[in-house]
VEXBA-613906 format. One line per 2 residues: their letters; for each residue x, z, y of N, C-alpha, C. Coordinates in pm, whole numbers, plus 50000, padded with zeros to 5 digits. Atoms other than C-alpha are relative to their C-alpha. Example, Ala and Ser with C-alpha at 12.3 -4.5 7.8 and 13.67 -1.06 7.14 Angstrom:
<pts>
as) 50089:50000:49881:51230:50780:49550:50090:50000:50120 ~ 49918:49994:49881:51367:50714:49894:49923:50073:50109
</pts>
This chain:
<pts>
ms) 50085:50000:49881:50000:50000:50000:50089:50000:50124 ~ 49917:50010:49880:50145:49900:50338:49970:50114:50096
aa) 50019:49893:49901:50187:50137:50631:49873:49978:50080 ~ 50122:50030:49924:49909:49958:50817:49876:50042:49924
qr) 50115:49961:50080:49671:50019:50527:49985:50151:49990 ~ 50006:49854:50011:49764:50388:50515:49955:50068:50129
mp) 50030:49937:49872:49698:50450:50885:49861:50061:50007 ~ 50133:49936:49994:49318:50503:50855:49991:50126:49915
iv) 50004:49883:50089:49373:50746:50566:50074:50116:50063 ~ 49920:49895:49936:49647:50939:50745:49927:50055:50123
gg) 50072:49956:49881:49445:50946:51068:49879:50085:49966 ~ 50116:49922:50040:49134:51069:50888:50037:50137:49949
tl) 49953:49871:50051:49327:51342:50708:50042:50093:50113 ~ 49958:49920:49885:49486:51460:51033:49880:50048:50082
ai) 50119:49962:49924:49149:51459:51208:49927:50116:49933 ~ 50065:49891:50073:48998:51677:50934:50079:50130:50015
gv) 49916:49881:49987:49295:51914:50953:49991:50062:50137 ~ 50010:49949:49863:49281:51945:51333:49865:50064:50024
tg) 50135:49945:49983:48905:52001:51324:49987:50135:49931 ~ 50005:49873:50072:48942:52273:51060:50078:50108:50072
aa) 49920:49901:49928:49218:52445:51259:49929:50048:50126 ~ 50072:49963:49878:49010:52436:51579:49883:50093:49969
ma) 50113:49914:50038:48709:52587:51401:50048:50138:49958 ~ 49946:49869:50044:48929:52860:51253:50036:50089:50116
li) 49964:49921:49882:49022:52971:51607:49879:50070:50062 ~ 50121:49937:49947:48660:53069:51682:49973:50127:49921
ps) 50013:49873:50075:48630:53440:51589:49869:50014:49926 ~ 50130:49981:50065:48257:53443:51515:49985:49909:49878
lr) 50009:50093:50112:48281:53135:51295:50092:50044:49887 ~ 49905:49955:50101:48585:53275:51118:49944:50119:49923
ea) 50058:49884:50066:48405:53601:51046:49884:49960:49907 ~ 50112:50045:50082:48097:53418:50917:50048:49934:49871
it) 49944:50065:50119:48304:53204:50682:50058:50103:49905 ~ 49940:49895:50083:48493:53509:50560:49893:50078:49925
ry) 50105:49919:50060:48170:53698:50495:49924:49923:49890 ~ 50083:50075:50094:47973:53423:50319:50079:49942:49883
lg) 49921:50061:50108:48257:53271:50116:50088:50101:49929 ~ 49924:49896:50067:48426:53598:50029:50149:49974:49998
is) 49856:50031:49995:48773:53494:50146:50084:50125:49980 ~ 49922:49876:50011:48885:53854:50168:49998:50057:49859
ap) 50007:49951:50138:48781:53913:49807:50112:49937:49918 ~ 49896:50058:50086:49029:53850:49523:49967:49855:49963
gg) 50020:50141:50031:49073:53477:49472:49923:49925:50106 ~ 50080:50064:49897:48897:53395:49798:50058:49869:50048
iw) 49937:50123:49954:49151:53134:49911:49983:49888:49899 ~ 50018:50101:50103:49131:52957:49578:49856:49950:49997
ri) 50140:50042:49995:48752:52953:49613:49980:49897:50111 ~ 50012:50095:49889:48783:52778:49949:50060:49865:49961
la) 49935:50125:50041:49024:52522:49807:49915:49927:49897 ~ 50084:50064:50102:48792:52458:49512:49879:49933:50064
if) 50116:50058:49931:48494:52400:49743:50042:49875:50077 ~ 49952:50115:49923:48698:52167:49966:50029:49881:49908
fa) 49969:50107:50094:48821:51967:49667:49872:49942:49940 ~ 50127:50048:50056:48467:51948:49524:49926:49910:50098
ll) 50065:50084:49899:48335:51808:49852:50065:49862:50009 ~ 49930:50129:49996:48603:51536:49850:49971:49918:49874
sl) 50025:50069:50127:48506:51451:49490:49855:50016:49958 ~ 50140:49970:50027:48131:51502:49517:49938:49903:49899
kn) 50065:50100:50085:48034:51175:49341:50044:50011:49855 ~ 49951:49987:50137:48232:51278:49031:49971:50136:49939
lp) 50040:49871:50056:48084:51624:48983:49900:49977:49886 ~ 50094:50017:50111:47875:51681:48666:49858:49969:50047
fv) 50138:50043:49980:47535:51508:48671:49975:49929:50134 ~ 50020:50074:49875:47593:51344:49011:49976:49852:49970
wh) 50024:50139:50040:47614:51002:48842:49854:49983:49959 ~ 50139:50009:50044:47274:51070:48681:49906:50002:50120
fr) 50083:49995:49880:47127:51162:49019:50005:49866:50074 ~ 49985:50125:49926:47266:50846:49183:49922:49886:49932
vf) 50069:50106:50073:47127:50619:48909:49849:50020:50003 ~ 50144:49977:50010:46786:50781:48867:49933:50005:50137
kn) 50057:50006:49865:46737:50815:49242:49960:49857:50033 ~ 50032:50140:49973:46753:50436:49271:49888:49949:49911
li) 50105:50046:50091:46539:50375:48963:49863:50053:50042 ~ 50129:49940:49964:46265:50616:49070:49948:49941:50130
wh) 50045:50054:49872:46258:50484:49425:49945:49859:49984 ~ 50041:50141:50006:46237:50115:49337:49889:49975:49898
ly) 50106:50021:50098:46014:50150:49031:49867:50061:50042 ~ 50124:49926:49974:45763:50397:49171:49968:50024:50147
lq) 50025:49960:49861:45806:50466:49544:50017:49889:50101 ~ 49979:50110:49906:45918:50140:49705:49867:49933:50031
pl) 50134:50051:49968:45607:50026:49894:49991:49848:50002 ~ 50005:50146:49986:45703:49659:49937:50059:49932:49877
pl) 49946:50073:50115:45745:49422:49640:50084:49880:50046 ~ 49925:50122:49970:45984:49127:49624:49905:49881:50003
kp) 50075:50125:49993:45852:48783:49712:50081:49890:49930 ~ 49927:50108:50067:45943:48452:49540:50124:49953:50076
sh) 49885:50043:49921:46178:48365:49827:50116:50099:49992 ~ 49897:49897:50012:46372:48686:49753:50071:49997:49865
lf) 49956:49998:50139:46454:48589:49391:50150:50014:49985 ~ 49854:49998:50013:46828:48531:49441:50067:50081:50112
ap) 49943:49919:49892:46874:48770:49735:50068:50124:49943 ~ 49929:49883:50052:47124:49056:49685:49946:50131:50056
ii) 50025:49866:49951:47076:49429:49721:50136:50066:50022 ~ 49872:49938:49966:47351:49643:49878:49992:50151:49976
tt) 49983:49856:50011:47458:49991:49772:50138:50034:50055 ~ 49873:49960:49938:47736:50182:49949:50057:50122:49928
sh) 49933:49886:50062:47991:50427:49816:50140:50011:50058 ~ 49863:49983:49954:48350:50542:49860:50088:50034:49880
ns) 49905:49969:50105:48662:50594:49652:50047:50144:50016 ~ 49963:49858:49988:48694:50970:49599:50138:50023:49941
lt) 49864:49970:50046:49025:51139:49524:50011:50004:49848 ~ 49994:49988:50145:48937:51206:49160:49981:49866:49930
ec) 50011:50133:50058:48878:50833:49105:50131:49922:50009 ~ 49873:50071:49982:49237:50742:49195:50088:50017:49876
dy) 49909:49994:50114:49490:50661:48923:50141:50033:50048 ~ 49861:49965:49966:49868:50710:48917:50059:49908:50106
nf) 49956:50087:49891:49907:50419:49160:49934:50038:50133 ~ 50068:49948:49881:49693:50615:49410:49903:49899:50061
hk) 50117:50078:49957:49410:50364:49426:49893:50011:49893 ~ 50115:49982:50089:49071:50341:49255:50032:49953:49859
sn) 49973:50035:50139:49107:50347:48878:49902:49895:49951 ~ 50084:50111:50047:48974:50040:48699:49875:50048:49928
st) 50114:49952:50077:48746:50245:48476:49887:50052:50088 ~ 50102:49938:49914:48563:50405:48770:49913:49896:50072
yf) 50084:50103:49939:48432:50072:48901:49863:49994:49933 ~ 50122:50022:50076:48171:50069:48628:49891:50103:50034
sd) 50102:49902:49961:47997:50391:48741:49932:49957:50130 ~ 50061:50049:49876:47944:50243:49089:49916:49875:49974
ld) 50079:50117:50037:47823:49918:48931:49869:50042:49934 ~ 50124:49948:50061:47571:50119:48725:49897:50034:50107
vs) 50090:49958:49892:47423:50261:49045:49938:49879:50069 ~ 50050:50118:49930:47395:49923:49215:49904:49919:49913
ra) 50088:50078:50088:47245:49747:48912:49869:50073:49974 ~ 50124:49925:50018:46994:50029:48864:49904:49973:50115
af) 50084:50029:49884:46868:49968:49217:49945:49859:49992 ~ 50045:50139:50001:46852:49592:49170:49898:49974:49888
vg) 50092:50021:50110:46687:49592:48827:49866:50066:50029 ~ 50124:49932:49966:46433:49843:48954:49913:49920:50093
vl) 50080:50076:49904:46326:49630:49246:49963:49863:49946 ~ 50028:50133:50055:46345:49300:49052:49885:50003:49900
lk) 50097:49997:50110:46132:49406:48755:49892:50106:50017 ~ 50098:49896:49972:45916:49673:48918:49858:49958:49959
ks) 50138:50044:50025:45591:49478:48906:49981:49957:49855 ~ 50012:50051:50136:45659:49315:48569:49987:50113:49899
la) 50005:49889:50095:45729:49639:48382:49870:50079:50015 ~ 50125:49928:49978:45428:49805:48542:49883:49926:49935
rl) 50109:50079:50059:45201:49519:48430:50008:50001:49848 ~ 49986:50003:50145:45343:49500:48078:49962:50135:49938
ng) 50031:49868:50055:45328:49876:48019:49860:50046:50035 ~ 50138:49969:49968:44988:49884:48184:49900:49927:49912
gd) 50089:50068:50094:44848:49658:47910:49973:49855:50031 ~ 50020:50141:49966:44867:49316:48076:50087:49914:49907
lt) 49928:50079:50100:44970:49110:47772:49952:49857:49996 ~ 50050:50136:49993:44817:48782:47884:50112:49901:49967
gl) 49902:50102:50036:45001:48494:47720:50097:50042:49893 ~ 49910:49953:50105:45191:48712:47473:49931:49990:49864
pe) 50061:50013:50133:45137:48666:47099:49949:50133:49948 ~ 50059:49881:50061:44953:48910:46875:50107:50100:49960
ea) 49892:49913:50042:45287:49047:46761:50037:50103:50106 ~ 49967:49910:49890:45350:49199:47106:49901:50115:50009
kn) 50102:49896:49994:45026:49394:47078:50016:50101:49886 ~ 49988:49913:50117:45113:49537:46738:50127:50085:50000
vk) 49874:49925:49997:45467:49655:46814:49981:50128:50082 ~ 50013:49873:49931:45478:50022:46911:50114:50019:50100
gt) 49897:49970:49901:45669:50154:47211:49965:49948:50137 ~ 50018:50047:49863:45706:50074:47577:50103:49891:50030
yi) 49909:50106:49958:45873:49781:47751:50112:50064:50083 ~ 49884:49943:49932:46224:49873:47864:50100:49889:50033
va) 49890:50090:49967:46528:49704:48019:50127:50061:49945 ~ 49879:49949:50063:46852:49738:47823:50120:49915:50042
lg) 49876:50068:49965:47208:49653:47923:50066:49948:49873 ~ 49941:50060:50119:47365:49411:47674:50148:49975:50010
gv) 49857:50024:49985:47713:49371:47816:50038:49998:50146 ~ 49952:49999:49861:47925:49399:48129:50148:49965:50000
gc) 49859:50034:49982:48256:49256:48247:50036:50006:50147 ~ 49957:49987:49862:48463:49290:48561:50135:49932:50020
vf) 49874:50065:49962:48737:49085:48729:50048:50065:50129 ~ 49947:49929:49884:48958:49279:48970:50083:49906:50085
rk) 49927:50086:49909:49100:49115:49279:50098:50075:50089 ~ 49918:49925:49905:49237:49381:49512:49970:50149:49984
ei) 50020:49857:50020:49290:49758:49496:49919:50061:50115 ~ 50076:49924:49901:49065:50006:49677:50077:50128:50031
pp) 49920:49882:49967:49266:50274:49865:49917:50128:49996 ~ 50072:49872:50006:49176:50647:49852:49908:50019:50120
la) 50101:49967:49899:48865:50755:50048:49943:49879:50071 ~ 50053:50121:49937:48792:50391:50142:49854:49982:49963
rf) 50141:50028:50024:48425:50303:50177:49985:49853:49962 ~ 50022:50138:50043:48291:49990:50010:49851:49978:49972
ev) 50138:50039:50030:47969:49803:49936:49997:49925:49868 ~ 50022:50077:50122:47833:49662:49610:49879:49911:50023
wt) 50106:50100:49982:47629:49342:49653:49960:49949:49862 ~ 50047:50037:50133:47420:49280:49340:49880:49907:50012
rl) 50111:50096:49996:47191:48983:49279:49981:49935:49863 ~ 50029:50077:50120:47032:48771:49008:50089:49877:49997
ls) 49917:50118:50016:47274:48509:48878:49926:49890:49926 ~ 50068:50101:50081:47072:48333:48608:49924:50069:49888
wd) 50062:49950:50121:46871:48373:48289:49990:49886:49900 ~ 50021:50100:50104:46833:48195:47955:49882:50043:49915
dk) 50116:49967:50083:46599:48237:47658:49996:50146:49959 ~ 49998:49858:50037:46704:48601:47608:50051:50091:50111
wi) 49928:49911:49909:46934:48741:47878:49969:49971:50146 ~ 50001:50008:49854:46900:48811:48248:50141:50034:50047
yi) 49863:49980:49955:47244:48772:48408:50003:50043:50146 ~ 49992:49942:49866:47331:48979:48715:50146:50005:50043
vs) 49864:49999:49948:47641:48945:48933:50010:50103:50113 ~ 49975:49898:49897:47788:49221:49152:50136:49976:50063
hi) 49875:50014:49926:48054:49189:49422:50028:50133:50070 ~ 49956:49879:49930:48241:49502:49534:50088:49956:50115
vk) 49934:50055:49882:48350:49431:49890:50030:50111:50101 ~ 49964:49908:49893:48502:49601:50192:49878:50032:50085
rg) 50116:49958:49920:48250:49800:50396:49999:49926:50134 ~ 50016:50069:49874:48118:49595:50688:50061:49861:50004
ak) 49939:50134:50001:48286:49270:50577:49898:49893:50035 ~ 50105:50096:49970:47953:49089:50607:49875:50074:50045
kp) 50122:49939:49948:47656:49188:50819:49882:49911:49966 ~ 50116:50083:50036:47326:49065:50668:49921:49959:50123
sn) 50081:50048:49888:47114:48855:50900:49857:50052:49994 ~ 50138:49953:50013:46791:48998:50761:49989:50094:49880
yl) 50027:49906:50108:46690:49301:50554:49854:49981:49959 ~ 50133:50045:50038:46388:49183:50355:49902:50114:49982
lq) 50089:49886:50024:46245:49525:50260:50025:50115:50097 ~ 49968:49894:49903:46392:49726:50548:50005:49939:50141
nw) 50007:50063:49867:46273:49577:50877:50064:50086:50108 ~ 49943:49911:49899:46395:49884:51064:50151:49983:50014
rn) 49856:50025:49990:46755:49776:50992:50032:49869:50073 ~ 49975:50134:49949:46714:49434:51151:50039:49994:50147
gg) 49958:50003:49862:46798:49535:51507:50145:49960:50015 ~ 49863:50047:49975:47104:49347:51629:50053:49905:49896
aa) 49954:50090:50105:47121:49125:51321:50028:49861:50054 ~ 49981:50135:49947:47088:48807:51526:50137:49984:50065
kq) 49869:50006:49936:47402:48891:51722:50111:49987:49896 ~ 49900:50005:50105:47599:48947:51403:49999:49866:49928
ks) 50012:50123:50076:47470:48626:51249:50089:49890:50056 ~ 49918:50104:49938:47661:48410:51497:50149:50021:49975
qg) 49860:49970:50023:47987:48578:51399:50035:49978:49853 ~ 49977:50031:50140:48009:48406:51062:50148:49990:49968
kk) 49861:50005:50043:48332:48439:50869:50024:49874:49917 ~ 49963:50113:50082:48513:48152:50706:49999:50042:49854
ee) 50008:49971:50143:48494:48123:50329:50121:50077:49950 ~ 49881:49931:50048:48855:48232:50276:50005:50144:50048
ek) 50003:49864:49949:48804:48539:50495:49900:50084:49920 ~ 50099:49929:50081:48497:48631:50292:50059:50038:49864
ik) 49939:49972:50129:48690:48606:49965:50101:50114:50011 ~ 49900:49895:49982:48965:48831:50106:49938:50139:50005
si) 50067:49871:49990:48707:49107:50151:49952:50051:49865 ~ 50050:49962:50132:48623:49117:49778:50105:50082:49925
ya) 49913:49917:50083:48774:49399:49573:49989:49961:49853 ~ 50022:50034:50141:48619:49299:49238:49864:49934:49988
ts) 50128:50064:50029:48337:49094:49087:49964:50028:49854 ~ 50045:49962:50133:48130:49194:48785:49878:49918:49959
ia) 50119:50065:50055:47874:49025:48560:49944:50089:49890 ~ 50067:49920:50103:47620:49200:48338:49880:49922:49949
ky) 50118:50064:50055:47342:49087:48110:49902:50105:49950 ~ 50107:49907:50036:47009:49264:48054:49897:49927:49914
vv) 50107:50053:50083:46731:49216:47804:49879:50091:50013 ~ 50124:49923:49996:46367:49326:47819:49945:50006:49859
kk) 50041:49983:50139:46248:49472:47489:49884:50097:49989 ~ 50099:49902:50044:45961:49651:47324:50028:50024:49852
gr) 49954:49980:50135:46095:49810:47011:50110:49899:49968 ~ 49905:50104:50038:46282:49527:46835:49953:49862:50045
lt) 50055:50127:49949:46081:49260:47017:50061:49969:50135 ~ 49939:50043:49874:46259:49066:47293:49903:49913:50078
ia) 50089:50078:49914:46057:48930:47584:50084:49902:50081 ~ 49925:50103:49929:46176:48602:47737:50009:50033:50149
pe) 49983:49966:49858:46320:48655:48089:49903:49927:50093 ~ 50092:50071:49910:46102:48383:48242:49862:50063:49998
iv) 50129:49933:50009:45791:48560:48116:50001:50126:50085 ~ 49987:49875:49923:45916:48884:48273:50001:49970:50149
lr) 49991:50033:49858:46007:48725:48607:49868:49943:50052 ~ 50128:50055:49956:45677:48539:48618:49897:50110:50019
rs) 50091:49887:49983:45493:48868:48574:50031:50080:50126 ~ 49967:49939:49871:45677:48991:48883:49962:49909:50116
dl) 50042:50098:49898:45532:48689:49070:50119:49949:50082 ~ 49880:50044:49930:45883:48567:49152:50033:49854:49974
lp) 49969:50138:50034:45873:48216:49002:49889:49906:50044 ~ 50103:50101:49972:45695:47901:49121:49944:49946:49870
sr) 50061:50056:50121:45467:47719:48877:50090:49893:49941 ~ 49920:50099:50069:45637:47504:48617:49940:49861:50020
pa) 50052:50137:49996:45610:47124:48645:49922:49968:49872 ~ 50086:50033:50113:45357:46965:48413:50080:49949:49880
nq) 49923:50056:50110:45630:46797:48208:50101:50098:49942 ~ 49909:49899:50051:45815:47124:48139:49925:50097:49911
pl) 50069:49907:50090:45706:47325:47829:50033:50144:50035 ~ 49977:49858:49977:45667:47698:47860:50098:50054:49897
pt) 49906:49942:50097:45938:47912:47696:49927:50082:49896 ~ 50055:49912:50101:45879:48109:47380:49984:50139:50060
at) 50030:49875:49930:45714:48428:47499:50081:50117:49947 ~ 49928:49888:50059:45877:48669:47257:50087:49952:49886
ta) 49911:50030:50112:46151:48674:46998:50020:50127:49921 ~ 49980:49882:50085:46162:48915:46707:50145:50009:49962
ss) 49860:49980:50035:46510:49058:46664:50014:50097:49883 ~ 49994:49910:50114:46425:49251:46351:50102:49953:49897
sd) 49900:50053:50092:46650:49020:46149:50129:49977:50076 ~ 49875:50009:49927:46993:49085:46294:50110:49934:49918
tp) 49898:50066:50081:47170:48903:46013:50016:49856:50045 ~ 49978:50137:49957:47330:48570:46105:49938:49901:49904
ts) 50049:50108:50083:47190:48244:45976:50116:49939:49925 ~ 49894:50065:50078:47383:48015:45744:50106:49939:50089
eg) 49903:50054:49906:47550:47867:46049:50077:50110:50070 ~ 49929:49891:49937:47667:48214:46150:49948:50035:50137
ek) 50055:49978:49866:47437:48231:46450:49861:50058:49989 ~ 50133:49941:50001:47134:48445:46518:49897:49899:50048
py) 50098:50103:49967:46816:48240:46540:49952:50003:50143 ~ 50051:49993:49863:46727:48364:46888:50107:49976:50104
ms) 49891:50016:49905:47067:48295:47043:50051:49857:50002 ~ 49938:50131:49986:47221:47976:47177:50151:50018:49994
sp) 49855:49994:50003:47583:47911:47095:50055:49955:50134 ~ 49943:50045:49873:47817:47863:47395:50005:49849:50012
en) 49991:50146:49994:47860:47496:47301:49864:49938:50029 ~ 50135:50052:49975:47485:47433:47287:49955:50032:50142
lv) 50039:49961:49865:47442:47620:47613:50061:49908:50104 ~ 49934:50093:49907:47695:47398:47788:49927:49867:50002
aq) 50070:50128:50007:47519:47086:47665:49864:50007:50069 ~ 50131:49982:49936:47184:47223:47778:50013:50002:50152
vm) 49983:49987:49856:47310:47314:48123:50038:49867:50063 ~ 49953:50125:49940:47497:46991:48191:49896:49891:49989
gq) 50104:50102:50015:47218:46776:48052:49887:50019:50099 ~ 50110:49975:49908:46953:46944:48264:50041:49978:50144
lr) 49954:50021:49863:47166:46934:48577:49999:49852:50037 ~ 49994:50144:49973:47195:46556:48541:49863:49934:49990
se) 50130:50061:50023:46831:46502:48452:49913:50005:50124 ~ 50095:50005:49889:46583:46391:48715:49857:50010:49948
nm) 50135:49999:50055:46287:46386:48475:49946:50141:49982 ~ 50044:49863:50021:46277:46763:48451:49922:50054:50118
fd) 50068:49953:49880:46128:46790:48800:49887:49906:50039 ~ 50105:50080:49939:45809:46670:48961:50047:49959:50139
ke) 49946:50045:49871:45925:46454:49251:49904:50030:50115 ~ 50096:49974:49894:45603:46530:49440:49994:50147:50038
ev) 50009:49856:49982:45665:46902:49428:50034:50040:50144 ~ 49979:49951:49864:45633:47071:49767:49982:50152:49997
ak) 50005:49854:50002:45706:47440:49817:49913:50052:50113 ~ 50071:49933:49894:45489:47676:50014:50100:50053:50101
eg) 49911:49952:49895:45631:47804:50338:50065:50132:49960 ~ 49926:49880:50034:45903:48062:50278:50027:50017:49852
em) 49975:49992:50143:45922:47989:49903:50090:49886:49956 ~ 49917:50105:50057:46136:47773:49675:49919:49918:49901
tw) 50062:50084:50102:46030:47482:49460:50059:50031:49864 ~ 49945:49980:50134:46079:47484:49085:50136:49933:49987
ke) 49871:50070:50006:46360:47233:49130:50110:50084:50063 ~ 49899:49917:49934:46544:47464:49371:50033:50123:49916
ve) 49977:49883:50085:46498:47767:49143:50080:49961:49877 ~ 49933:50042:50122:46607:47574:48835:50144:49957:50027
ak) 49864:50039:49966:46913:47431:49011:50090:50123:50016 ~ 49923:49875:49986:47028:47783:49107:50021:50068:49865
rl) 49989:49937:50131:46955:47914:48759:50105:49930:49914 ~ 49907:50074:50085:47151:47639:48584:50143:50009:50051
rg) 49866:49983:49944:47442:47670:48822:50058:50136:49959 ~ 49954:49867:50042:47464:48044:48747:50022:50007:49849
le) 49989:49998:50145:47414:47980:48374:50130:49936:49953 ~ 49875:50065:50036:47716:47754:48366:50116:50099:50010
va) 49898:49895:49990:47925:48055:48478:49976:50107:49894 ~ 50034:49891:50092:47741:48308:48261:50035:49967:49856
rh) 49974:50035:50140:47802:48112:47939:50143:50036:49961 ~ 49864:49957:50032:48175:48194:47965:50000:50148:49960
fd) 50010:49857:50029:48089:48564:47970:49930:50022:49867 ~ 50075:49984:50123:47835:48529:47688:50082:49958:49879
gl) 49916:50044:50110:48093:48348:47479:50095:50107:49949 ~ 49910:49893:50041:48298:48668:47466:49944:50083:49884
ta) 50055:49929:50116:48058:48801:47200:50072:49960:49871 ~ 49923:50041:50117:48276:48605:46956:50115:50097:49971
lh) 49892:49904:50020:48536:48880:47006:49966:50106:49896 ~ 50038:49904:50104:48334:49103:46771:50062:49963:49866
qe) 49945:50046:50127:48472:48890:46488:50151:50025:49990 ~ 49855:49981:49998:48829:48976:46592:50044:50142:49966
wn) 49964:49863:50040:48815:49339:46477:50072:49995:49866 ~ 49921:50005:50122:49095:49360:46221:49992:50134:49927
ad) 50024:49870:50060:48948:49651:46032:50080:50021:49871 ~ 49930:49989:50128:49141:49574:45712:50152:49996:50016
dd) 49857:50012:49978:49485:49542:45872:50066:50137:50012 ~ 49925:49879:49972:49758:49801:45904:49985:50040:50146
vi) 50011:49952:49862:49741:50019:46216:50131:50068:50039 ~ 49878:49938:49949:50017:50159:46434:49995:50152:49985
ge) 50014:49855:50009:49882:50514:46434:49865:50042:50052 ~ 50125:49944:49948:49595:50741:46537:50032:50126:50078
yg) 49965:49891:49910:49617:50984:46829:49877:50051:50071 ~ 50114:49940:49932:49370:51225:46987:50017:50004:50151
df) 49998:49992:49854:49283:51277:47353:50100:50105:50049 ~ 49921:49887:49951:49460:51613:47389:50113:50042:49905
fw) 49899:49955:50098:49652:51681:47068:50029:49887:49903 ~ 49962:50102:50100:49835:51473:46809:49936:50030:49865
</pts>
């Protein structure tokens, strides 16, 4: 880390120290702190240091991760008054956080493993707002268009994480604040793919907050100060992709069916068949070709994506979108573009076959003892 990068950290630390020293000079405040925190009691100084350290590492205290995740889920699933509109389908949601001291590794920047807890929080917020209406309708008994099998399977409709990956670009210094921008990337016959960008705080000022109109003051001024593409990329710390599936028991619900129940998709063209509504995953054994019947191989997925991108017959040329919405052609073009990236990530499932369980091993070691 360069000296210029350390200046905000050093300045912030000095400011906290000077503020604490100034407050300690006030007799009444000093007496109150001594009385309530028991500094004069045995171990009082250590108690103060423990509290100070806990405040600097608040997000890593026990059960704080659970609070951060469930706070977003509860708000967006049950308390958020405004639903998403079709024009919001590919819009991102932003969550903010910081790199606490206990998240730093031996290089004194954010440890790679800790990125995933912040990504959990951001994806919980996004999945909650994206599928709020759909899950409510499905669990409320709205099974229109679903086969009889969906009515017979016991349980509730849930969203499950099927995989996550992350590509790191630049380190995050201690105590630095950052934003996580999470949005819908694509979907196929089973998976909903979500992309998250962890970026420097304030690197990009949104021009419009779709569900938070009270934040829109001054957005027009910021909009004219657009950054060049290379400057935007420099603000990215890491980028992550995740895939989710909607299930009821062992029954998988097609993503398009789920998104359509959230009223986020335009009507399909007349020449486009509807997707299979559900897929039973009770038979998890591979077929004779070594592939599960409900999954597309990476090679088939590439052919599907490239063929559809080049096809003009898949769209109704007369299609006209309503004001503020997207046409099916625009939605499908974005979906296929994202799917072309997502298929590389999905292809990593082949790594399961690389477990050399029958080979010799180097050794076995425990966390704390040999």
